[in-house]
N, C-alpha and C positions, 0 to 999 in steps of 0.2 A: 828340575831334579827333585825327586821325592825319595827319601831314604827312610824305610820303615824301621821301627824299633827293633824288630827281630834281626834285621841286617846289622844295625849298630851293635847289638850284643855280640853277634858273631865277629864283627870287626874288632871289638875290644878284646875278645878272646884270642883272636889272631895276633894282636899286638902283644898280649901277655906271653904267647908262645914264642914270638920273636925275641922278646927280652930273655926268656928262659934259656934260649939257645944262643944268647950273646950276639944276636943280630942287631942291626941298627934300625929301629922302627921309626916311621914318620907317618904323617897324616896325608901325604901327598895324594894317595889314591882315593881318599875319601872326598876330595874336592875337585875331582875331575869326572866329567861325564863323557860318554863315548861320542855323543853328538856335538859336544863342545858348546852347547847352548848355555851352560851355567858357568863357564869359565869367567872368573871375576874380572880379570884384566881385559879380556876381549870385550866384555860388557862395558867396562869403564871407557875403553877407547872409542867404542861406538857412540857413547854418550858425548864424548869430547867432540866428535865430528858433527853430531846433530844436537848440539847443546840448546838450540832454540826450540826444539820440539818437545812438548810436554810428555808425549808418549814415551820417548826414550828415557827421559828423566824418571818417569814413573816406573818403567821397566827396571832401571838400574836399582831403584829403591827396593823393588820386589826381590831382586836377586840378593841384595844385602840382607833383607829380612829372612829369606830362606836359608842363607848361610848361617845367620844367627840362630835360627830355629834348629838347624842340624847340630851346631856347636852346643847349644843348650841341652839337647837330648843326648848328645855324646857324653857330656859331663855327667848327666844323670845316670847313664849306663855305667860309667866309671865309679860313681858314688855307690852303686849297688854292691860293690865289693866290700864296702865298709859300712856296716849298719849305723854307726855313730855319725856318719857324714851326710845322712839323708837331709836334703834341703840346704846344705851348707853353701853351695855355690850360688843358689838363688838369693840367699840372705846377703852374702858378700856383695853380689852385684847391686843390690838395693842400697847397702851402706856406702859402697864406693861411689855410686852415682851422686848420692847426697853430698859427699865430701867434694867431689869434682865441681858440682854446681856452686858450692861456697867459694871455690877457687876460680870460678868463672872460666872453666875450660870450654873450648869450642865443642860443638856438637859432635864433630867427627872424632875428636879425641875421647869424648865420653863414650861413643860407640866402641872404640877400641878398648876402653876400660871395661865395659860390660863383658866383652869377649874374654879379656884377661882374667876377670873374676871367675868366669865359668871354667877356664882352662888352667888356672894357676897350679892345680895339683895333678895335671894330666900325667906327669911323670910317675905318679904312684902306681901305674900299671907295672912298674918294675919291682914292686914290693909284693912278696908272697902274702897270701891271705892269712897265713898263720901268724906272720909278723904284724900285718896290718890290724888284725883283730886281737892281738895279744893283750891280756888284762894285767899281766905281771910286769915286772921290771925288764927292760930290754937289755940284752947283752951288747957288748961293744960291737960285735959283728952285725947284729941286727940294727944298731944305730947307724952304722956305716951304710947298710943297705937303704935305710930310709933317707939318709942324707944325699943319696945319689939322685933322688927324684927331681930335684931342681934342674940339674944338668941334663938329665935324660929328657925331661919335658921340653927344655929349650931346644935340644937337638931335634926333637920331633917336629917343631914348628919352623926350623931354619929353612927348609926347602920350599916353603909356601910363601910366596911374596906378600900376600895380603895379611898373613899372620905374623910376619916378622916384627911389626910394632908391638906385638903382644909379649915378646920374649922377656922384657924386663919384669913383667908381672910374675912370670913363671920362675925366672932365674934368681931374683933377688928378694923374694918375700920372706925368706928365713934369715936374712942378714939382720943383725942387731945394731942398734944405734951406738952401742959401746964397743963394737968391733969384735964381739965374740961369737957372731953367728956364722952361717955357712951359705954358699960354698966358698966365698972369697975373703971372709972376715973383713969386709968393708965396714967403715964407721961413719957416723954423722951424715953430712950432706953428700959424702962420696957415694952413698947408696942412692941409686936413682929413685926419684919421687914415687914411681910406680910401685917399687918394692916397699917403700916406707908406708904408703897408704895401705897396701895389702897386709903388711905386718900388723898394723893397728886393728883393722877390722877382723882379721883372722884370729887374733888374740881375743878380742871381745866376744866373737861368736863361740870360741872354745870355752870361754868362761861361763857363758849363760846357758850352755848345754851340758848335760850330765856326761861324765866319764866313768869308766869302771872303778877308778880309784877315788872319785869324789862326786859329790852332788853338784848340781848346777847352782851357780851364783845368781842372786837377784840382779836386775838391771843396774840398780844403784851401787851394789857391791862391785860389780864388774867395772863400772865407770871409775870407782875409787881405785881399783887395782890398776887400770890404765894410767891413772894419774901418778900412782906410785912408780910405775915403770918408765916415766918420762926421763929421757936422757940415758937410760940404761938399755932396756930392750927396745924402746919405742921413741920415735921422733916427737919431741914436745909440741911442735907446731901442729902436726897432724892430730895428735891426741886432743889438743885444745879445740880444734875445729870439730872433730867428731863428737866430743863430749857436749859441746855447745849445741850441735845439731840435735843430739838426743834430748837434751834438756828442753829445747824449744819445741819438741814434739814434731819435728819435721819428718822424722822416720820413727817407726815403732819397732823396737827390738822384739824378735820372736824366736 
């Protein structure tokens, strides 16, 4: 399956129109091909039957790689609606993988995390560009619109089997450790670890990049701010791991 960028842009526009007309958008059509050759679970089942054959294993990995490529480009198309978000998901993917390696996550879980980092804000297609790019203070109605994006994003992934493990990254990354976040006001370790990881790196990336209302912070200042938010907005354990990874130079903030 090859999906060109022009098609992806049209697909994103179509999703935006569905949201505008209060329809229930999802990504199901994006990951189905008419000939069936790229259906993820059909490929997985064929590998299970022929697990001893290197060709089938290689083919399966190729399918996964193509899906990730499509997802990556889809996230870039969505980012184009917000000039301040350019490169955001690529940076988050890099940061998240570094944390996962420190936690000794399995490779398959790290691959899910990469997809989660790319799609965590996919629900922002529900936000009008005037709100998304607003430089002034948001009204209460605009804030409510923005806060819908986690639920909408999760709903878009629900009907795709291989994307269901990604839902926690999408649904919980705006929960706060002190219980004042959204959408469910979860607190502490009740927030799934996927959401707690995304919250830390999402905050860091926002701090080191400029916003209309403030200049970008230096890497060191941003790390200090993460430490200040331990136990309030952010999980202390995840902050400690991420700050240590940065200080050891295992990843470069950009």
